[in-house]
C-alpha positions in Angstrom: -6.0 7.0 27.1 -3.0 7.1 24.8 0.1 6.1 26.2 3.9 7.5 24.8 6.7 5.4 25.5 9.6 7.1 26.9 12.7 5.8 25.5 16.1 6.9 26.2 18.0 6.2 22.7 20.2 8.6 21.1 19.4 9.6 17.7 22.9 8.5 16.9 21.8 4.8 17.5 18.5 5.2 14.8 18.4 5.1 11.4 16.5 7.2 9.0 13.5 6.6 6.8 13.1 7.9 3.3 10.2 7.8 0.7 10.8 4.6 -1.4 9.7 6.8 -4.2 11.3 10.3 -4.1 14.1 9.6 -1.2 12.4 12.7 1.1 12.7 11.9 4.5 9.7 14.2 5.8 6.2 12.9 6.3 3.2 13.7 7.7 0.1 11.9 8.9 -2.7 10.5 6.7 -5.6 8.2 7.1 -6.8 5.7 4.9 -10.1 4.8 5.0 -12.0 1.1 4.8 -15.4 0.3 4.3 -16.7 -2.7 6.2 -20.2 -3.8 4.8 -22.9 -4.0 7.3 -23.5 -7.6 6.7 -20.1 -8.5 7.7 -20.3 -5.9 10.9 -23.6 -7.2 12.2 -24.9 -3.2 12.4 -27.6 -1.1 10.7 -24.8 0.8 8.6 -21.9 0.1 6.7 -18.7 0.9 9.0 -15.7 3.1 8.4 -12.6 2.0 9.7 -9.4 4.5 10.0 -5.9 3.3 9.6 -3.5 6.0 10.2 -0.3 6.2 8.0 2.5 8.7 7.1 2.8 9.8 3.4 5.7 11.5 2.2 5.2 15.1 2.1 6.7 15.6 -1.5 5.3 12.9 -3.3 2.4 11.5 -1.6 3.9 8.3 -1.2 2.9 5.8 1.8 5.7 3.7 2.1 5.1 -0.2 2.6 6.4 -0.9 5.8 3.8 1.9 7.2 0.8 -0.1 6.1 -1.0 -3.1 8.2 0.5 -6.4 7.1 -3.3 -7.3 5.6 -2.9 -4.2 2.9 0.9 -5.0 2.0 1.6 -6.3 -1.4 4.1 -8.7 0.1 1.2 -10.4 2.3 -1.2 -10.8 -0.9 0.0 -13.3 -3.9 0.3 -11.2 -7.1 -1.6 -11.5 -10.0 0.1 -13.1 -12.8 -0.2 -11.3 -16.3 -0.5 -13.4 -19.2 0.6 -11.2 -22.4 -1.0 -12.8 -25.8 1.7 -13.2 -28.2 0.6 -12.4 -32.0 2.0 -14.0 -34.7 1.6 -12.7 -38.4 -0.1 -15.0 -41.1 1.1 -14.7 -44.5 -2.3 -13.8 -45.8 -2.3 -10.4 -43.5 -4.3 -12.3 -40.8 -3.3 -12.6 -37.0 -2.7 -15.5 -35.0 -3.2 -14.7 -31.1 -2.0 -17.5 -28.7 -1.5 -17.3 -24.8 
């Protein structure tokens, strides 16, 4: 059974939530699907896990705050990208250093 909380809070005591990408304040429900290997779940088939999120109706963006903690970029270490530096040599060759 779904339970709804009946809170007696006036809208003047709340703050709006806007899309982090376009600023719209209108969202629609959506579902992200994750697949769990049958080896992980111990079942005969891979399992699909539905995750309810809210997506911006204007641009489709899902604000990070609507995602489970394990799916947020802040919760996972970011990969560091190393860009090579290209130096020109007098003879027309290139030296690439990292």
